[in-house]
Every structure is written in structure tokens, then in C-alpha cells.
C-alpha distance (Angstrom), angle and dihedral (degrees) to the residues before:
residue distance angle dihedral
M1 . . .
I2 3.78 . .
K3 3.81 90.7 .
D4 3.86 91.2 55.1
V5 3.81 92.1 52.1
A6 3.82 91.4 49.5
Y7 3.81 90.8 49.5
G8 3.80 90.6 51.9
L9 3.79 92.6 50.6
R10 3.75 91.7 51.5
C11 3.85 91.6 51.9
W12 3.81 91.7 49.1
S13 3.78 91.2 50.8
T14 3.80 92.4 50.7
A15 3.80 91.9 51.0
A16 3.77 92.2 49.0
L17 3.82 90.4 50.1
L18 3.83 91.7 51.6
L19 3.80 91.4 48.4
A20 3.79 90.8 50.7
L21 3.83 90.5 52.5
L22 3.84 94.5 48.0
L23 3.83 96.1 49.4
P24 3.90 94.5 68.8
L25 3.82 90.7 48.5
S26 3.80 93.1 54.3
G27 3.80 89.9 46.8
C28 3.81 90.3 56.9
K29 3.80 92.1 55.0
Q30 3.76 91.8 53.9
A31 3.78 92.2 51.1
A32 3.82 95.1 54.0
P33 3.83 98.5 85.9
A34 3.75 89.9 57.5
D35 3.82 88.5 67.4
A36 3.84 96.0 45.7
G37 3.81 93.8 92.6
N38 3.79 90.7 60.1
K39 3.82 96.0 61.3
V40 3.78 118.8 124.3
V41 3.86 121.4 -140.7
A42 3.80 120.8 -147.4
V43 3.79 114.1 -134.2
A44 3.80 140.1 163.9
A45 3.75 117.7 -116.6
E46 3.78 141.5 171.4
H47 3.79 141.3 171.4
P48 3.83 120.7 -98.8
T49 3.78 113.1 -93.1
E50 3.79 132.3 -143.8
G51 3.78 117.9 -125.7
S52 3.79 147.9 110.8
I53 3.80 126.7 -66.1
T54 3.81 130.7 -176.2
E55 3.78 124.6 -153.1
I56 3.80 111.6 -118.5
I57 3.82 115.2 -154.0
H58 3.77 116.7 -155.4
A59 3.83 127.2 -157.3
D60 3.82 139.7 151.0
A61 3.81 123.0 -124.6
V62 3.79 144.7 162.3
L63 3.80 121.1 -120.0
A64 3.79 115.0 -113.6
P65 3.82 131.3 -178.1
Q66 3.77 122.0 -96.6
A67 3.81 88.8 -126.5
Q68 3.77 135.5 5.4
A69 3.78 134.5 -174.1
A70 3.78 125.1 -167.7
L71 3.86 105.3 -163.7
Q72 3.80 106.8 -147.8
A73 3.77 131.9 -165.8
R74 3.83 108.2 -111.4
V75 3.82 92.1 -167.3
T76 3.80 132.4 35.6
A77 3.80 108.1 -108.3
P78 3.82 140.8 127.9
V79 3.79 117.7 -88.5
K80 3.79 108.5 -105.5
A81 3.82 96.8 -171.4
F82 3.81 143.9 -17.2
Y83 3.79 118.4 -144.2
V84 3.81 99.2 -171.8
E85 3.76 138.6 53.5
R86 3.79 131.1 -147.6
G87 3.82 110.5 -80.4
Q88 3.80 93.3 23.2
K89 3.81 119.3 132.5
V90 3.82 115.8 -124.2
R91 3.79 135.2 -176.0
A92 3.79 128.8 -134.6
G93 3.83 113.0 -80.8
Q94 3.81 94.7 20.7
V95 3.85 116.8 139.7
V96 3.79 109.0 -117.3
A97 3.84 102.7 171.3
V98 3.82 142.0 3.9
L99 3.81 128.1 -152.8
E100 3.84 127.5 -151.3
H101 3.84 104.8 -87.1
Q102 3.84 111.4 165.9
D103 3.86 92.1 118.8
L104 3.77 90.7 47.8
A105 3.79 91.1 51.0
A106 3.79 90.9 51.4
A107 3.80 91.9 50.0
A108 3.79 90.3 50.4
L109 3.77 91.2 51.2
D110 3.82 92.2 50.2
T111 3.79 93.2 50.8
K112 3.80 89.6 47.1
G113 3.79 88.8 58.8
S114 3.81 90.9 49.9
L115 3.80 89.1 50.6
T116 3.81 91.6 52.9
A117 3.82 91.2 51.1
A118 3.78 91.3 49.1
Q119 3.77 90.8 50.2
G120 3.81 89.5 53.0
A121 3.77 92.5 49.3
Y122 3.77 91.2 49.8
T123 3.80 91.5 51.6
A124 3.85 91.8 48.9
T125 3.78 91.4 49.0
T126 3.76 96.8 47.6
Q127 3.79 98.8 38.4
Q128 3.81 102.8 32.8
Q129 3.80 118.9 11.7
V130 3.78 99.3 46.0
P131 3.85 96.2 44.3
Q132 3.79 91.0 45.1
E133 3.80 95.2 52.4
E134 3.78 91.0 46.4
T135 3.83 92.0 50.6
Q136 3.80 91.5 49.1
A137 3.80 91.7 50.8
R138 3.83 90.8 49.8
L139 3.84 92.2 49.4
N140 3.84 90.9 49.0
L141 3.83 88.3 53.2
E142 3.81 92.1 50.3
Q143 3.82 91.6 48.3
A144 3.84 91.2 50.4
Q145 3.78 90.4 49.3
S146 3.85 90.9 50.8
T147 3.79 91.2 49.3
L148 3.81 89.4 50.3
A149 3.78 92.0 51.4
L150 3.81 91.9 50.2
A151 3.76 93.0 47.7
Q152 3.80 90.6 49.4
S153 3.81 91.9 51.7
V154 3.80 91.1 50.2
L155 3.83 90.2 50.3
D156 3.78 91.4 50.1
A157 3.82 93.3 49.9
R158 3.81 94.2 47.6
T159 3.78 91.4 46.8
E160 3.81 89.9 55.5
L161 3.82 92.4 46.8
F162 3.84 89.6 47.3
A163 3.78 88.8 54.9
Q164 3.83 89.3 53.0
G165 3.79 90.9 47.5
A166 3.83 91.4 -116.9
T167 3.82 96.3 120.5
P168 3.78 135.4 34.2
G169 3.83 122.3 -106.8
R170 3.80 94.1 -113.8
D171 3.83 89.8 67.7
V172 3.81 88.8 56.9
D173 3.82 91.0 49.7
T174 3.83 91.1 49.4
A175 3.81 91.0 50.8
A176 3.82 91.9 48.0
A177 3.86 90.9 51.7
A178 3.80 89.4 51.8
V179 3.81 90.4 53.3
V180 3.82 90.6 51.9
Q181 3.79 91.6 50.5
A182 3.82 91.4 47.8
K183 3.84 91.8 50.9
A184 3.84 89.8 51.5
A185 3.80 90.5 50.6
V186 3.84 90.1 50.5
S187 3.79 91.4 50.6
I188 3.79 93.0 50.1
A189 3.83 92.0 48.6
Q190 3.82 91.4 49.4
Q191 3.80 92.0 51.3
K192 3.76 93.0 47.2
L193 3.80 92.2 50.5
A194 3.81 92.2 46.5
S195 3.83 91.9 47.8
L196 3.78 92.0 49.3
R197 3.74 91.7 50.4
R198 3.80 94.1 44.5
V199 3.84 103.7 37.5
G200 3.74 114.3 -1.5
R201 3.80 96.6 58.1
A202 3.81 92.9 48.3
A203 3.82 92.0 45.8
L204 3.78 92.6 51.1
L205 3.80 91.6 47.5
E206 3.84 92.5 47.5
T207 3.77 91.7 49.5
A208 3.75 93.1 49.8
E209 3.84 91.8 44.7
G210 3.82 91.8 48.3
Q211 3.78 92.6 52.4
L212 3.84 90.4 48.3
T213 3.86 92.0 48.9
S214 3.78 91.6 49.1
A215 3.76 91.1 51.6
K216 3.81 91.1 49.1
G217 3.82 89.7 51.4
R218 3.79 93.8 52.4
Y219 3.81 90.1 46.9
L220 3.81 93.5 49.8
G221 3.79 90.6 47.5
A222 3.77 92.0 52.3
E223 3.84 90.8 46.6
A224 3.83 90.2 50.0
A225 3.78 91.3 50.9
L226 3.78 89.2 50.0
G227 3.81 89.5 49.7
Y228 3.77 90.8 54.2
A229 3.77 88.7 67.2
V230 3.82 89.7 68.7
L231 3.84 113.7 64.7
R232 3.83 117.4 -156.2
T233 3.79 124.4 -178.9
P234 3.84 112.6 -119.2
I235 3.82 92.7 -156.3
S236 3.78 138.1 42.3
G237 3.78 116.0 -115.6
V238 3.80 144.1 91.0
V239 3.79 128.6 -45.7
T240 3.82 106.3 -117.4
E241 3.81 101.9 168.6
R242 3.80 135.7 31.2
P243 3.81 108.3 157.2
L244 3.84 100.5 174.5
F245 3.79 136.7 59.4
A246 3.80 129.1 -138.4
G247 3.81 110.7 -78.2
E248 3.79 95.7 30.8
T249 3.79 118.1 115.3
A250 3.78 116.8 -108.8
A251 3.79 114.8 -148.1
A252 3.79 118.7 -137.7
G253 3.76 108.7 -93.7
S254 3.81 96.3 21.7
A255 3.81 120.1 123.7
L256 3.81 113.9 -114.6
V257 3.81 100.1 175.9
T258 3.81 131.8 13.9
V259 3.82 119.1 -158.4
M260 3.80 123.9 -169.7
D261 3.79 129.2 -169.2
T262 3.80 100.9 -140.4
S263 3.83 97.5 166.4
I264 3.81 85.0 100.5
L265 3.81 122.3 26.9
L266 3.79 128.8 -160.5
A267 3.79 126.7 -141.2
R268 3.82 107.6 -158.7
L269 3.80 111.1 -154.3
H270 3.78 131.8 -174.1
I271 3.78 109.9 -146.1
P272 3.83 130.8 179.7
Q273 3.80 113.1 -98.9
G274 3.81 94.2 -115.1
Q275 3.79 92.4 56.4
A276 3.79 94.6 40.0
Q277 3.80 89.7 58.7
Q278 3.79 89.0 63.2
I279 3.83 93.5 55.4
T280 3.79 123.2 92.2
L281 3.78 131.2 -165.2
N282 3.85 113.7 -87.4
A283 3.79 90.8 18.0
E284 3.79 114.4 157.4
A285 3.78 117.0 -97.7
A286 3.76 141.1 163.5
I287 3.79 136.4 -154.7
A288 3.78 128.4 -150.2
V289 3.84 109.2 -139.2
P290 3.81 122.6 -165.7
G291 3.80 108.6 -107.5
E292 3.82 94.0 19.9
V293 3.78 115.7 109.5
E294 3.78 96.4 -158.1
P295 3.81 126.6 44.8
V296 3.83 114.1 -102.5
H297 3.78 117.7 -120.2
A298 3.82 117.5 -114.6
S299 3.81 139.2 164.4
V300 3.80 135.6 -149.2
A301 3.80 108.8 -95.4
L302 3.83 102.5 170.5
I303 3.79 138.6 14.5
S304 3.74 112.8 -166.7
P305 3.86 112.7 -121.8
A306 3.84 90.5 -146.0
I307 3.79 135.6 56.2
D308 3.76 119.4 -117.8
P309 3.82 103.3 -111.7
G310 3.81 92.6 -150.7
S311 3.82 98.5 53.4
T312 3.86 100.2 16.1
T313 3.81 88.0 -131.8
V314 3.81 132.4 121.9
E315 3.78 121.0 -116.5
V316 3.78 114.7 -128.5
W317 3.81 125.8 -175.9
L318 3.77 123.5 -149.5
K319 3.79 118.8 -158.6
V320 3.81 116.3 -140.6
A321 3.81 122.8 -172.8
N322 3.81 112.4 -132.3
P323 3.84 106.2 173.0
L324 3.80 94.8 153.1
G325 3.81 95.2 43.1
T326 3.81 93.7 -123.0
L327 3.81 92.4 135.4
K328 3.79 114.7 73.4
V329 3.79 128.5 -142.5
G330 3.80 112.0 -110.6
T331 3.83 95.5 30.6
A332 3.79 114.3 144.4
V333 3.82 109.3 -128.3
H334 3.79 139.0 176.3
A335 3.80 114.2 -129.2
T336 3.79 130.9 -158.4
I337 3.81 122.6 -166.4
Q338 3.78 129.6 -169.3
G339 3.77 111.4 -121.0
R340 3.81 130.3 169.1
T341 3.81 120.2 -3.1
F342 3.84 122.6 -150.3
V343 3.82 120.4 -164.5
R344 3.81 126.9 -160.8
T345 3.76 93.2 14.3
M346 3.84 130.7 142.6
L347 3.78 114.3 -93.1
V348 3.81 135.0 -174.4
P349 3.82 129.6 175.8
K350 3.75 108.1 -81.8
D351 3.84 90.8 -128.3
A352 3.80 88.5 65.1
V353 3.81 91.9 66.5
Q354 3.83 115.2 90.2
R355 3.78 135.2 174.4
S356 3.77 115.5 -99.0
A357 3.79 112.6 -126.1
E358 3.81 91.6 -158.4
S359 3.82 103.9 44.4
G360 3.82 98.1 22.9
G361 3.83 89.1 -132.1
S362 3.79 131.2 98.3
M363 3.80 127.1 -62.5
V364 3.78 142.0 172.1
R365 3.81 130.4 -156.8
V366 3.81 117.1 -122.2
I367 3.82 130.2 -170.4
A368 3.76 111.6 -116.3
A369 3.82 124.4 -148.1
D370 3.84 90.9 -95.7
R371 3.84 89.5 59.7
T372 3.79 94.4 -107.7
A373 3.79 128.8 129.2
Q374 3.77 116.3 -111.4
G375 3.85 128.5 -174.6
R376 3.82 116.4 -125.5
D377 3.85 124.8 -168.4
V378 3.81 110.7 -134.0
T379 3.80 138.7 -179.6
V380 3.78 111.5 -122.7
G381 3.81 122.4 -154.2
I382 3.79 120.4 176.1
I383 3.81 123.4 1.1
D384 3.79 118.9 -162.4
G385 3.78 131.2 174.4
Q386 3.82 94.7 -66.5
H387 3.77 112.4 9.1
A388 3.80 142.0 45.9
Q389 3.80 123.9 -146.4
I390 3.81 114.0 -127.8
T391 3.76 112.8 -156.7
D392 3.82 98.0 173.1
G393 3.84 139.6 9.9
L394 3.80 103.1 48.2
I395 3.81 138.3 71.9
A396 3.78 128.0 -156.4
G397 3.84 92.5 -102.2
D398 3.82 95.3 57.7
L399 3.76 116.4 110.7
V400 3.81 107.0 -137.9
I401 3.81 121.8 -158.3
T402 3.80 106.4 -127.6
S403 3.76 100.6 179.8
G404 3.78 136.0 11.3
G405 3.79 93.1 33.1
Y406 3.79 99.4 100.4
G407 3.83 110.7 116.8
L408 3.78 95.5 7.1
D409 3.77 116.6 144.5
D410 3.77 120.5 -129.9
G411 3.81 108.4 -93.3
T412 3.78 96.1 31.2
R413 3.79 110.6 144.7
V414 3.80 112.0 -122.0
T415 3.73 140.4 -178.0
Y416 3.76 119.6 -152.8
S417 3.74 137.0 -161.8
P418 3.84 120.6 -174.0
A419 3.79 115.1 -136.8
G420 3.80 110.5 -79.8
R421 3.86 93.7 6.6
S422 3.75 137.7 90.7
E423 3.80 125.2 -108.5
E424 3.77 114.1 -62.2
K425 3.74 135.3 -171.0
P426 3.81 119.3 -122.1
S427 3.73 114.4 -102.9
A428 3.77 121.5 -109.3
G429 3.79 91.1 -112.4
T430 3.80 93.1 68.6
E431 3.82 92.9 87.4
R432 3.73 114.3 84.9
């Protein structure tokens, strides 16, 4: 009995001792939050630097050929022969296809004969008919004038004889009537000659010339139709399309062969007006092409003088050299263009710039003299791949948090260590 009581006392003592040891530990855990406000956050920080920065304008585009020609059939006819294959290089003026054209050749020959006949008629009219009619009219006038002179002389003689009583009066009257008739004949001949010279000659010449011109037009039309049967490429390049085979019928207006000049490609971008105003012709640019490790060099070849009314953007063309044909037409690319450049301007790492929850603008966090983080509203200009331009809100002596500052509350104690250097204290000039 005594042994059981002693055993119980020992157990109670052990339990009390354990409870006494555990109570201080639980008290420590409850006191921990009271020290949370004194924690120090390690960040990276540096002063703003002075340097140059260039605006980089980004846009997406699709590569297009510098020149393209879709050779279409102007007449409906079977394809007699193709002289090129898809992927083949061609030069300007080269024959690429020929259509069946026997009927067109016959029509051209027929109109050529009509033209020859019209040329002959024109020659006959100008060199024979018109001069002959004019000569005849002039001779008729001269004959009428001679007849008038003779009739007048007869009238004068009979009038003198009548005065002497040697001839009756009716002879004088007959001679006078002959003079009147001769004068009328002269007047008619003069009018006919004048009309022929003024109107008739011109009308005959215009008629003959009109017939000749009409014949020439029909002949040229037939020759043009015959020429449509032979397709020549107007540009040098590579054949990219040839949908038909020899013997198949080509419909008028359908493309038989498509040729592209891919030695130089164009990337056509649509850029906001504000950014387009900062771009100049021949400005440096680069395009990122799928499958290419390095960006491909390009330059600005055209800046549209007008704004697209549908998108209110400005079309800009980039010229990309493609001598080996490694770049393909229709490839979607991402282009970057160099815009404005600012020298001797304030720069900070772009990762230091955050969005202000209060103002909605841009902000950075700086380290104040009491080693606490403080938010500072700033005005940001250009941002490139590494830096951001600060145009207002900072001075050179400010110590800007470059990493580790995201989500920090104002007043948080920090310790900083610039890359490659030991911990430093912020300079006294960091307070504004």
C-alpha cells in the first residue's frame, strides 16, 4: 500500500515538471507576432544612371514579295505549252506559256488584208481622185469664161451694126441673151470650184482617212489578240503558281502563271500615328522570323503619307534583303524599329518601375535615409529591353530598389547590396 502511494506521487511530480517546462515554450510562440514589424527585407538597389536610350517600336507583319505578276489568259483557249515549272527562276520578258492561236492568226491575216486595201484607197483618193476633180472644175470654169467672152464680143459687134442700121434688133437681143447665159455658166463653175476646194476636197480626204484608220484599228486589235496567246513575264523572279497543265483550257481572266520577285521582301506594318511620327526613312529595323536564331536586318522603305481610316494607323514598309531565298512569302514575323533616341537622360532598370495602385500611373520604390522603403510616383518616357527613361520624379542621388521591392509597404525596413558590392548605407541625399 505504501509503495503504491509513493509511485503515484512520483508520477504526479513528473507530470507537473513537464507542464512547467511546456508553459514557457507556448509563451514564446505567442510573443513572436510582436516582433514581426521589426523584420528587415533584403533588396537590390542602385542610383539612377545617365545615358542614351532609343525607343523601340514593335509590330507584327506578314512577309510579302517586292513585286508580283499574275499572268492571266486574255482569251479563252487551250494551253498549247508551258515553258516553266513551279519554283523555277525566270527573267523579265521570258515566254512562260503559249495558248492555241490558229483562229487568232487567221483573223489577224484577214484584217491585214483589209488594211492594205484601205491604204490603197487612201492613196488613190489623195493622189488621183481629188486632184482630178479639182482640175476638171477649173477647166469647166475656164471654158465658161471663154464662152462668156465670145458672147460678149458678138453682142458688141451686133450692137454696133444695129446702130449703123446694118442688122435687125432681134440679132442684138439674141446676142444679149447668150451673154446672160454665159455669165450664169461662169458663176456656176466658180461656185463648184470654190466648193470643191473648200468642202469637197476635205470631205474626200476625211472619208479616205477614216476608212484607213478603221482598218488599222481592226488590224491592231487582231494582232493584240494574237499576242495574248503568248504569255511573257514582266518581272524577274520565281514561279510560285502554275495551276493548269498543257492541253487544259484556260478561261479568260484566269491566272496561268504567278511570278514573285523574292530577292527583297516587304514587311507591311500598321503602327499608331504617335509612334509612326518618330520613324524616318531608312531607319534601322529587325524582324524575328520563326526558325531563325538571330533577328534579320531590315530598314524602313516607306511611310504612308495618309492614315488608314479603318484602323487609324499608319502603314510602314520594311525592306528585307533575301538574296538566298531563305525567307518565305507569307511568313508571320515580329518587327522592331528604332525610333527616337535620347542622350544624357536619366535611366533606371525597367524592372524597378511598378504600377501605382493609388494614382494608376508609374512608380518606383526608393530607400530613404532611415533605411525604409518609400513609394515614389515617376513619369516614364521610353522603355527598352533593359532600361526605363525617367523624365520626372527622381534625382541622381535617389537610391532606387531594382529587385525585391515588389509588394513592399511604405516604411518597411530594408537592407540593400548592389551587385558585386557589400552592403551600403543610403546616402543622405536620398531624402527629397
